[in-house]
N, C-alpha and C positions, 0 to 999 in steps of 0.2 A: 717544473722540470726536474727530475733526478738521473742517475748514474746507472742505479742498481747496485751501486756499491757499496755494501754497509760497513760504515764506519764506528759504529758501536752496538753495543746490545746494552739494552734498558731492562728496567724490571717494573712489571705492573704494579703499584704497591695501594691505589684504589681504585674502587668503580663505584661512581656517585649517580643515583639514579635522576633524571632532571625531566620536565614536562610531564609529570604524572609517570615517570616510569618508562615513556616511550624512547626519551632519548637517555646518553650518558655521558657522563664526563671521566675522562680516565686520566689519574695522575702517574706518572712515568718516571720511576728513579733513573737519574744517570751517574757516570762517571766524572769526577770534577773534570771541566774544561770543556766538555762537549757542547756546553750551551754558551761557549765565550762567544762574544759578538752578536750573541739572538737579541732581538728586539720582540716584543709582545705583537703579536699578529704574522710571525713568521711562519712559513710552511716546515712541516717535519713530517717524512715519511715513517709510518710505524708498521713494520712486517709488510710494506706496500702500498699502506693506504697514507694518501695526502691528508694530514689533518693540522689546522690552525692552533697554534701555540697560546691560549687565552690567561694562561700563567705559568708564572716562571721564578724560578729560585736557583741558589748555586748547584743544587744537587736533582732536581727534579724539572718537570712541567706538567700541566695539564690541558687535555684537549678534549674538545666537546664532540661527539658523535650522533648525528641525528640519527631517525628512525631508517629515512632511505640508506645511510649508509650502513647501519648496523642488518639492514635486510638482505644487503649487499654482498657484505664481506664478512670475516670470521669474528668480528670484534664483540658481537653480540654474546659470545660464547668464551670471551675473555674472564679470567679470573684472576685475582691478586696473586702475584707468586712469580706468574707467566713472563718468559723470555721474549724482548722485542727488537724485530730486529730494526735500527734507527739510521737515517741519513737526513744529512742537513740537503736543503736545496742548492741546486747547482747556480753556481754563479758564473759569468761572463769571463771566461780567460781560464776557470777549472780543468785540470784533464778527463777526459771524458773516456774512463776506464773500461765501461760497461756499455750500454747502449741509454739511447731517450727513454726515459722512462717515465708515465705523466702522474702515477700514482691515484691514478682512476681504475679500480680494480673491476675486471670485467666479468668475472666470475668466481666460486670458489668450488675448488677442485679437492681431490683426495689424496694420500698417499696408499700407494699399492704394496710397495715393497723397497728394500734399503739391501743391498748384496754387494758383497766386496768384490773390487773387480780390481785385481793388481794393486798398484797403491792407491787407489781410488775407490769409492763408491757407486756403483749404479742405483738410482733412485727412479724410481716409475711413478708415474702419477696418472689419475683421471682427470680430464677435463670435462667440463659440462658441453654435451655434445652441440649445443652452437657455435663453441668457439673451434672445435676442431679444423674447419677448414685454414684457420688461421695460423696453425702451427706447422711447421716445416722442417724436416731434419738440416740441421746447420744453422737455423734460423734462430733468432734470439727470443726470449721470454722471461717474466718476472715473476718469481716462485716466493711469497711472503717477502717481496721488496728486493729480492737478490738474482742481479742479471745473470741469466744462464743459456748456456747455446743447448740446442735440442740435439740430441745424438741418436734416438730412432723416435719412429711414429707409427702407430696403428689402431687406427680410427682414431679415437676421442684419448687413447692411451701416449704416454710419451715417456722418453728416458732421457736424463740428464745423469752426467758424472760430478761427484763431488770430490775436492779433494781436500786433504787431511786440514788445510790452513781455512777453508771456507767453513769446515764443519766446527772448527774453532772458534771462529770469531762470529759466526751468527747463530741463530736458533735451528740448524740442522743438524747440532749435537744435540737435539733434545727431540727431535720428531718422531713419530713413531709410524707404521702403518695402520690406516684408519684414520688418521689424524687430516683434520681440514687445512686446506692453503689458498691463500689470497693468489689468484692467476690473472696478469695483467699479461694480452698479447702484446707483440711486436706493432707499433704504430703504424709501419709502412706496410705491414702486411694489412692492415685495417685500409689503409688507402689503397692499394693494388685493388683488393678485391671490392671497393665500391668502384673505382673506374672499370672493373670488367663488367659489372652489372649494366656499364653503359656501352659496350661495344656493338658494334652493329653485327 
């Protein structure tokens, strides 16, 4: 589990094909200290995708992504040089600054616009239509692994406000309209919807 509070920005160094090119290994460079205490096999959220570290060094780690993961996230389009939002897994006793995030991406959305709004920027996204019922005003959502509060909803489109600090420490500083993003809906919304299916 994660909190959606990005703790580091990594840089994709290498993409290595695996399994006849259907899977791939990603090597991500990190700042010194990010991997302190990490063990082989630990989980790291990479722009919202929970992945297992299969190699570790002082300034990088490698993860393997299966064809299933590549088909349901933005990872299949990643190229060296890409900035990656990183978060180590939540430990009991850690501060829960965002919301509970599983790292299991529900779908790929699209950046529609970024408009300055006072001291922040209003970002608008389009989510896959099946996810629309799970997105609510003042609810939580994870976009590329960043825990955000939904400020507006119009069908499958929704808006959030990004303050300067968030833009500086996440990949929001380099996102552009038309870019694809990983979206994870709030786990609570998922269970409420499931319960509603069984109401008499």
